C-alpha positions in Angstrom: 21.9 0.8 -1.4 22.2 2.8 1.9 20.0 0.5 3.8 16.9 1.1 1.7 14.9 -2.0 0.9 12.8 -2.1 -2.3 9.7 -4.4 -2.2 7.5 -5.0 -5.2 4.9 -7.7 -5.9 2.2 -7.8 -8.5 -0.8 -9.1 -6.6 -1.9 -9.6 -3.0 -2.0 -13.5 -2.7 -1.1 -15.9 0.1 1.8 -17.1 -1.9 3.7 -13.8 -1.6 3.1 -13.3 2.1 6.1 -15.3 3.3 8.4 -13.4 0.9 6.9 -10.1 2.0 7.3 -11.0 5.7 10.9 -12.0 5.2 11.7 -8.8 3.4 10.1 -6.6 6.1 11.9 -8.5 8.8 15.2 -7.8 7.1 14.9 -4.0 6.7 17.8 -2.5 8.7 16.5 -0.7 11.8 18.0 2.6 10.7 17.1 1.9 7.0 14.2 2.9 4.8 11.5 0.9 2.9 9.9 1.4 -0.5 6.8 -0.6 -1.2 6.1 -0.4 -5.0 2.4 -1.0 -5.7 2.4 0.4 -9.2 0.4 -1.8 -11.5 -0.8 -4.0 -8.5 -4.5 -4.5 -9.0 -5.1 -5.8 -5.5 -6.1 -9.2 -4.3 -6.9 -10.6 -0.8 -7.9 -7.5 1.1 -7.1 -8.7 4.6 -3.4 -9.0 3.5 -3.2 -5.2 3.7 -3.8 -5.3 7.4 -1.4 -8.2 7.9 1.5 -6.5 6.0 0.8 -3.2 7.8 1.2 -4.9 11.1 4.9 -5.3 10.2 5.2 -1.5 10.0 3.7 -0.4 13.3 4.1 -0.6 17.1 0.5 0.1 17.8 -3.0 -1.0 16.7 -5.0 1.2 14.3 -7.8 1.0 11.8 -6.8 0.7 8.1 -10.3 0.9 6.6 -13.9 -0.1 7.2 -16.1 -2.2 5.0 -19.8 -1.3 5.1 -22.0 -4.3 4.2 -25.8 -4.9 4.5 -25.1 -7.2 7.4 -23.0 -4.6 9.3 -19.5 -3.2 9.4 -16.1 -4.9 9.3 -13.1 -2.9 10.5 -9.7 -3.8 9.0 -7.6 -3.5 12.1 -3.8 -3.5 12.0 -2.2 -5.4 14.8 1.5 -4.7 15.5 3.9 -7.5 15.0 7.1 -8.3 16.9 10.2 -6.8 15.3 8.1 -4.5 13.1 10.0 -2.0 11.0 9.4 1.5 12.4 11.5 3.6 10.1 10.4 5.7 7.1 8.1 4.0 4.5 7.4 5.2 1.0 4.6 3.7 -1.1 4.6 4.1 -4.9 1.2 4.1 -6.7 -0.2 4.8 -10.2 -3.4 4.4 -12.2 -2.9 0.6 -12.2 -2.9 0.4 -8.4 -6.3 -0.8 -7.3 -8.3 -2.4 -4.6 -6.1 -3.8 -1.8 -3.2 -1.6 -3.0 -5.4 1.4 -2.5 -6.7 0.2 0.9 -3.1 -0.2 2.2 -1.8 3.0 0.7 -4.7 5.1 2.0 -4.8 3.6 5.4 -1.0 3.9 6.0 -1.2 7.5 4.6 -4.0 8.5 7.0 -2.2 6.8 9.9 0.9 8.9 9.2 2.9 5.7 8.7 3.8 6.1 5.0 4.3 8.8 2.4 2.7 8.2 -1.0 4.5 8.9 -4.2 3.4 8.7 -7.9 0.1 9.2 -9.6 -3.5 9.0 -8.3 -4.6 5.3 -8.0 -7.4 3.6 -9.9 -10.3 4.3 -7.5 -11.5 0.7 -7.7 -11.8 -0.5 -4.1 -15.0 -2.3 -3.6 -14.8 -5.7 -1.8 -16.4 -8.3 -4.1 -17.2 -12.0 -4.6 -17.2 -14.3 -7.6 -20.1 -16.4 -8.8 -19.7 -19.2 -11.3 -22.2 -18.9 -14.2 -23.8 -21.9 -16.1 -21.6 -20.9 -19.1 -18.4 -21.4 -17.0 -17.7 -17.7 -16.9 -17.2 -15.9 -13.5 -19.4 -13.0 -12.4 -17.7 -10.6 -10.0 -20.0 -8.4 -7.9 -19.5 -5.9 -5.1 -20.6 -6.8 -1.6 -19.6 -3.8 0.4 -18.5 -0.2 0.3 -15.2 0.8 1.8 -14.1 3.9 3.7 -10.8 5.1 5.2 -10.8 5.9 8.9 -11.4 9.6 8.0 -14.5 8.6 6.0 -13.0 9.0 2.5 -14.4 6.8 -0.2 -11.6 5.3 -2.4 -14.0 4.0 -5.0 -14.3 6.4 -7.8 -11.8 8.8 -6.2 -8.5 6.9 -5.8 -5.7 7.7 -3.5 -4.0 11.0 -4.0 -0.2 10.9 -3.5 1.5 13.2 -1.0 4.1 13.8 -3.7 2.7 13.6 -7.2 5.4 12.4 -9.6 4.7 11.2 -13.2 6.8 9.0 -15.4 7.1 10.3 -19.0 7.7 8.3 -22.1 11.2 9.9 -22.2 11.8 8.6 -18.6 10.9 5.1 -19.7 13.0 5.2 -22.8 16.0 6.4 -20.8 15.5 3.8 -18.0 14.7 6.5 -15.5 12.3 6.2 -12.6 11.6 9.6 -11.1 8.9 8.2 -8.8 11.4 5.8 -7.1 14.1 8.5 -7.1 11.8 11.0 -5.3 11.0 8.3 -2.7 14.7 7.5 -2.3 15.6 11.1 -1.7 12.7 11.5 0.9 13.8 8.3 2.7 17.4 9.4 2.9 16.4 12.9 4.2 14.0 11.3 6.7 16.7 9.0 8.0 19.2 11.8 8.2 16.7 14.0 10.2 16.1 11.1 12.6 19.8 10.5 13.1 20.5 14.1 14.0 17.5 14.5 16.3 18.6 14.2 20.0 
């Protein structure tokens, strides 16, 4: 309602990119955007930069991976027809890895306001190795820092507006985190419309 688009997906995979892109292209210019990353454990980390490009008109650094071989900056490149209105990101203790990279990077860039609970603090780039037993062994290959040098691993992302969902909220079908984001988006849009 009121031009606010709600976007939620459960993992960062190539299969969701087309749907995410279509959703971002269809946010009304004077609208607002909620990206709900609660319970999203991450996925393909480079997707955070790609999605963020649809939310900016300038280039910026989302995060830096520090590896033995050197450093890799996750740069956001602006996309044509990017949505430049207010963006709210929802996180909780189940938001990990790529969800945290995107939330922290957009938060530090001043491009999104974060709502909810502190994220998982599990953001180390990793690889998988097949073992002779058929199991997969996942191991970290890099450390990751925000542009301001904050480590997400072990710390998580702290929301700008901490909001918790209680058992009573769940039983009553209420979502105070989404409601807080909606109120902020509407106020942000109203302020923008009244600014000369």
